N, C-alpha and C positions, 0 to 999 in steps of 0.2 A: 408253540409256534414252529420251532425247529422240527418237531415231530410231524406236523402237518405238511411242511415243505418236503420232508423226506417221503411222505406218502404220495404227494403230487408227482415228484420226480420218478418214483417207482412206478406209478401208474402210466406216465408217459413212456417210460422205457419199455414197459410190457406191451403197450400198444404198438410201438415201433417194431418190436421183435415179432409180433404176431402178424404184421402186414406181409402177405405173400409176395415173393419175388415175381416180377412180371416176365412172362415167357411169350415167345412168338412161335408160330408154326413155321417150320422150315420144310419146304417141298423138295423131294428128291426123286429122281428117276434113275433106273439102272437098266440099260439096254444091252442084250447079248444076242448077237446074230452072226450067222455064217454066210459066206459068199463063195461063188464059183464063177469063173470066167476066163478070159484070155490074158496072157502076159507077153509082152514084147521087150526083148532085152538086147542091148548092145554094150560092150565094154572093150574098147580097142587095146587095153592093156593085155587082155587075154587073147583076143582075136578080132580081126576086122569083120567077121561074119555076124550077121544078125540072127537072133533066135526068137522063136515064138512057140507058144504051147498053152497048156492049161495051168491055172493057178487057183489057190484056195486062200480064203481070208477068214480069220476070226476077229471080230471087233466088239469091244466093250466100251460103252459110253456111260459115264456117271455125271449127272448134272444136279447141282445144288443151288437153290435160290430161296430167298426170303421175300415174300410178297411185299413187305413194307420197305424193302431195300431196292436200289436201282442197279446193283451189281450182282453178278452171279459167277460161279466157277464151273468149269467143265474139265473132266479128265477122260482121255481116250487112250485105250490100249489096242494096237493093231498088230496082228501077226500074219505074215504072208509066206506062203510056200508055193513054188512053181517048178514044173518040169517042162523043159522046152527042147526043141530041136532046131537045127539050122535049116536053111532053105532046101538043101539037098537031102535032108533027113539022115545024114551020116554021122552027125555029132550031136551030143546031148549036153545040156547045161542045167544044173540045179541052182535055184535061187531061194534064199530065205532071209527074212528081215523082221525086226521088231521095231515098231514106232510108238513112242510115248508122246502124247500131246497134252499140254496143260494150258488152259486158256482162262482168261478173265474178260467178262463182257459187261458193257453198259446196255441196259435194256429199256425199251419203250413199248407200251401197250396201247393199241389203237382200236377203234371200232368196237367199243364195249368188250375189250380184251380178246377179241377174236384174232387179231393180228399182233404178233409179237416180233419186234425187230431187235437184234442184238449186234453190237459192233465192239470189237476189241482186238486182242492179239493172242497168239499161241506161241509157246516155247515148245520146240519139237526136237527130240533126240532120236536118231536112227542108228541101229546096229544090225549089220547083216553080212551076207557072204554071197559070192558067186563061185561055182565050181564046174569047170569044163571036164566032163567025165572021159573025154577022148584026147585031151591035150596033155602031153607030158612036160611041156615047156611053159612055165608060169600058168599052171592049171587053175589057180584060185585067186580070188580077189576079195580082200576084206573091205567092208563098208562101214564107215562111222562118220556121222555128221550131226551138227547142232545148228538149228535155224530159229530165227524169229520171224513169225508169219502174221501179218495182219489178217483178220478173219471177220466174216459177217454171217449171220444166221437169220433167216426169216421163217416163221412158223405161223400157219393159218389154220384155225380150228373151224370146222363146219359140220353141219348135220345133213345126212343124206339117208333116205329110207328109214328115218327115225333112229339112225345110228350116228354116233359121234366119230368123226375122223379128224386127223391132223396131217397137214402137208408141210414138210420141213425141208429147207434147202440150206446147206452149209458150204461156204467157199473159203478156202485158205490159199493165200497167195504169198510168194517169196518176198523177202526184204534183204536181210543180211544173215550171215552164218559162218561156220567153220566146217571143213571136212578134211578127212584123211585121204591122201592119194599118193601112190608111188609116182616118181617122175618118169618121163619117157625113157625106156631102156634100163631102168633101175630095178634090181631084184629085191625081194623081201629079205634075202640073206644079207645084202648090203645094209638094209635099214636096221634090222633087229639083231643080227650077229656082229656085224662090223661097226654098227652105230654111225653110219654115214648118212647124216641128215641132208636132204636135198629138196627143200621146200615141200615137205610132206604134210604139213598142217597148213591148209590153204584157206585164207579168207574168201568168202563167196558173197555175191550179190545176186539180185534178180536178173542180172545180165549173164554172169558166168554160170549160174545154177538156177535157171528158171523153173523151179519146182512148184507145182500147185496141186491142189486136191479138192474134190467136190463130192458131196454126199446129198442125194435126193431120196427122201423116204416118205412113205404113206403109212400112217398108223390107224388101225381100227380099235377103238376103245371097247373091249369086250366086257369090262367090269370096272369098278372103281380102282382096283389095284393092278389090272393087267391089260396090256394092249398087244395086238399082233402087228408086226412091222415088215414091210417089204420095201425094197429100194435099189438104188444104183450107187456104187462107189467107184469113182475114178481117181486114181492116185498116179500122178505123172512126175516121176523123179528123174532129173537130167542134170548133167554138168559137163563143162568143157574146161578142164584145168590141167596144167603141167603137160600140155600138148597131147592130152588124152581125152577121149570122149566116152561118155557113158549115159545110158538111159534105161529106165525100167518103167514101162507103161502098163498099169494094171487096170483092167475093166472087170467089175464084179457085179453080179446080180445077188442081192442080199435078202435074207429072210431071218426073222427072229422074233423075240418077245421083249416087252418092256414092262418093268415093274414100277408102279407108282406107290410112294409112301410118304408120310409126313411125320416129323418128329418135333418135339418141343425143344426149343433152344433159347438160351439167354441172349438178350440183345447185345 
């Protein structure tokens, strides 16, 4: 009797061990594209003069979603470089920045999955610099900011001339954050060598730093794994803190490729 019970328990254990773990397909996209366009710069810590010129952008977007889940994640890396001149063409200013965006979105699929709506928020970290090549008094300005930005994305899939296309629009708007800024008349020597803090880490809101960003793209699905993408990127960063004003308006025409792939993931 005991022997038969042991055989039954061993059989049940073997059956449980041989049941495969359930996996789910996880869809991922990785977009890499380059942009060129105009940049408009003002920073009253360096000069009251406005600058404009040509700018270049590299943008990488990685999106991960599980079809059976209602939430997905997006990570974006944006690198900007600009060479600008003042209105008299006598002074030159260089600008460079890196922006990291991490977002989490709730998604809805409508009209037989042709329309996808996403709403959520982004955490944004900005690190950059401005350098006036002709100014010997306070020629440079460091840029550092952290922001929380509500965000929305709409994607519409359609067929034209027997080809598959996707139209996508993303909008990020300001809410709250922190930024570094010298105070009016304060030098970097006072901040970093003498250690004289003067309200240099400033809380910001959508009133004092009305920064927002939009991205409109059109994808042509060339195959199951690859798409070609063109679009427009507008990144409008501005702030008025410590009696100083600054803005960097970037307009870019973007072109690149998108890779589509799926991996099996545990629930």
